[in-house]
N, C-alpha and C positions, 0 to 999 in steps of 0.2 A: 351766460353762464349759471348753470345752477347752484344752489348752496352747496353741494359737492365739491364743487370745484375749489371753492375757499376754504376746504378740511373742514366745516362744521358737522360733518359726520364723524370726526375723527380720524385718525391715521388710516393711511390705505389698508383696506382688507380688514378693517376694525367696524363690526357693528354698531349702529347708533345705540350711545347710552351705555357701550361697555366702559367706557372713561370713568363714569360714575360708581359703576360696579367696583372696579379696580381700586379706586379711591376709599370706597365703603369697606372693602376688604382688607386693605394696609391700615386704615384708621381702626378697624376692629382688632386686627393682629396686634398693633401696638398697644391698645388699651389691654389687652389680654397678656402681653409680654409685660407691661407695667404693673398688672395686678398681680402677676407670677413673681416678678422682682421683689414686690413689698412682701410676699408671704415667704419668702426664701432668705430674708433678715436670720441669722444665725448668732446665739451668744456662745461666744469660746472663751475659756478660761484665760486666754491670753489677752482677750478685748478687755476683759473685768480689770486685769494688772494694768493694762495700758489706760483705762479710765482711773485707777487710782493713782497712777502716775500724774496723770494730769490734775487732780484734785491736789495732790501734793504741790504742784506748781503753781496754785491757785492759792498756796498757804493756809488749807485747810489743816485743822488739828489732826493729829494721828488719831485719837477717838474717833473724829466723826468718818475719816478715811476708812477706818476698820468696819464702822457701823455700815458705811454704803457698800462696802466689799461683802459684808455679811449679807446682807439684804438683796443685791443682786445675784449672789449666789443662791440664795433662797429662791429667787424667780427662777433661775437655771435648773434647779432641783423640780420645780414645777413642771417645767416644760419637757422635760423627759430627755433621754438619749441625744435626741437629735438637735436640742437646743433651738428650733427654729420659733420665732417669735412673730404674733401678727396681732391687728387690733383686737381680733377675735379673742385669742387666746389670753391676751392682757385683759379683757373683760372677765373671762372664767377665772383667772387669777385673783383679781378684786374680788369676785364672788366668794371664792375659796377662803381668802383672807378673813372676809366678813364672818364666816361660820368659825373662825378659830380665835379670833383676836379682837379686842377693845378697837372702836373706831378711831381712836388717837394712834394706835400701833398701826392699823392698817393704813391711815393716811401718811405717816412716817415712812413705811416700807413702800408705798406706791411713790412717795417724792424720790427715793433714792432709784427706784427702777425707772421713772421718768426721766429723771438726770443722766441716767446712763444712757437711754435710748436717745436722747436729744443731742446727748455727745458724739453718738454715730450717724446721726441724720435721720434718724427713723422716728421722725415726729409723728407720722400717720400712725403710729403702734402706741401713742401715749395716751393713758386713760385721765378722767376727772377724778379729783379726791372725793371723799363721802363728806356731804355736807352736814355740818353739825351745828344745832341749835345751842347758842350760849345758855348754861345754866343758870335760872335765876337766883338760884342761892347756894352756897358752900354744905356740902355733905359732909356730915359730922363720922359717918361711918369711914370715910377716906383721910379725914386728916387727923394728924397727930396732937394730941393735948399738951398742954404744959405738964400735966402729972405725967403722962406717958413718957413726955421727954424726959423728965426728972428720974423715973423709974429706969430707963433705958442708961442714964450717966451713972446710976447707982450699979448697975450690973456691970457696966463696962469698967467702973472704977475697981471692981473687984479682982479683976484680971490681973495676973503677973505683968502682962505687958499695958502701959497707961495709953498706947497710942491711939486706940479707938475712944477712948475716953475724951482725949484732946481735939482729936478730929472731927468728933461730933460737936463738941463746943465751938470749934473755930467754924465751921460750917452755918450753925445755927445763931450764933452771935453777931456774924457779919452779913449773912444772907449770900454768900459766896458760892459758885458753882462749883462742882468737883474738878472740873479742869482748870478752876482759877487756884486752885488749892496749892501747888507748887510755887506760887507767887507769895506765900507766907515763909519769909526766910528769916534767918538771925539777923540780916542788916534791916528788914522791915520793923522787925521788933522793936528796934532801938529807935526808930523813927515814929513806931505806933501808927503805919499806915503802910500799905502795900500796893506797889506799883503793877498793875495788872495789864499786860499786852497779849490781847487775842485777836483773831481774825481782823487783823489790820487796824484794830481800836484800841486806845490806851485809857485807862482810868485809874483813879486812887481809892483804895478801898481802907476805910478806917477801921483801926484795931481797938477793942476795947482794953483800957489799961488793965484790968485784973487778968485779961487772958492774955496779953504781953508779960506779965509777970510770973504766971503760971508757966507759958512755953518756954520761958527762959530759963526756970529751973528743969524743965523736962528736957530741953536741948543740951544743957550742961550734964545731966546725968545720963543722956545717951551720947556723948562725945561728938555732937553736932556743934562745931565752931562757925561754920558758914554754909551759905545755901539753904536749900528748902529744909523746913522742919520735919515734913512727913515724908518719911521715905521707906522703903522696903529693906529687910534685912541686908539685901545685896547693895543698897545706894540708890536703886532705881525708885522713880516717882509712883507713888501709889495712884491706881486706877480706879474707876468707878467699881469694877467687879472687886476688887481686894475690900473695898469700903463695904459694899452691898454684903459680901459675903460675913464679913466680922458683924454687922449689925443685926442680920439673921440669926447670927448664933446666939445672941443674947435676948432674943425674943422672949423665949421661954422663962428666963429667970425674971425678966422685968415685967411679965405677964402683959405683953402687949402684941396685939394680933399683927402675924407676920405681913398680912396686905398692907398696913401702915407704914412698915420700915423700910425706907429707902433714902439714900442721900437728899434726893431733891425735896422730901417732906420736910426736911430741916431748913432749908430757905423757905419753903412756904409758911412753917411756921414763923420765921424771922418775920415775914413781909406781912402776914396776919398780925402778928402782935403788934408791929411798928404802926400798922394803921390804924387799928384798934384804938392804941394810945395817942398818936399824934395827928391823925385824919390829914395828912399832908401827902396826897397823891404824887404830885410833882416831884417833891424829894425823895419818896419812895421810889420813884422809877430811877432817878439818879443813883440811888444806893444799890439798886439790882443789876445796874446797866443796862435798863431797858431804853431804846431809842424813842419809842412812843408811850405816852401814858395809857394808851388804849391795852397795851400789853399787859400792863400793870394793874388796869381797873378790876380784873379779876378777885385782887385781893379785897376789894370794896364790898363785896357781896356779904350780905349777912346769912347766919346759918339758917337752915330750913326751921329749926324750931323757933328762931325769933322771928321769921318771916311770919309762921303761923299764927304767934300772938299778934302781930301787928295786923294780922288779916281778921283775926276773931276780936280785936280791940274796936273794929269800925263799926260793929255793933248794927249790921245791915241784916241782920237774920232775927225775927220776931222771936222772942222767947216763948217756949212750949206752954208754960205755966200760965202768960198771960192770954193766950190764945184760948185755953180751955177753960179759964175762970170764967 
């Protein structure tokens, strides 16, 4: 019996080798179909809201949820009417962001977009963050000095409402984040410490004695007998946009560059002041609520001017007059 008798040539009436051709055809079709499916991922407004509900279920803060919503909507605007997203489109989006924003902002927006894409299972569309080399020294042009801070306080103190004046002192004298400000309550002032609970973590923040004394007077004048000290006129918690807007409004009178004036720079001033005085990195990490001292290490960097003096002091460049003598 020939080989054909055992079916080695394929099914009856099938030419030799056509089985492999059919297999190759279906493999190619499957691959093309898969690629088409990948390219047809579409971001819809309802998917963004579903994503935000998932973040809420994970106990993310309202501010974080709102930021993620805003960043994913920014991606949707870039994608256009179809909302179709792919790896190629994400790479283009990344390049577009780099033309318009600082690297830190780009990475923050990409992190939100990637988080959304992963929540949908669209892992193949995610992109890498922009690698940033750590700066060797602190940039004075971006830092808020003690004198500038004092001028901001003076300008805020002249306003009819003293809320901003005390908000800035609370942020700068404790090093807390804006999101932690609601935990400074009437009850916390009595204990001179605030119990902060965010993102599943709890820590105690020490409140300076003088700050507590002044805030007690402020609370009494505002009729605040319990709960958070810093609230809006309607009793709602202050958010970052409220504080940022008010801080920017006093820049002119304080003669401080607008680019230096934002809430987080008060936390930065606290950290730099503490480390310059105490040189205790581990304790500073505790005060700031950092899980790792590596995060805190940014505050150990000297200024560019100081580093320049250190480099000049090495004496490794021969003086010109000695060479020409």
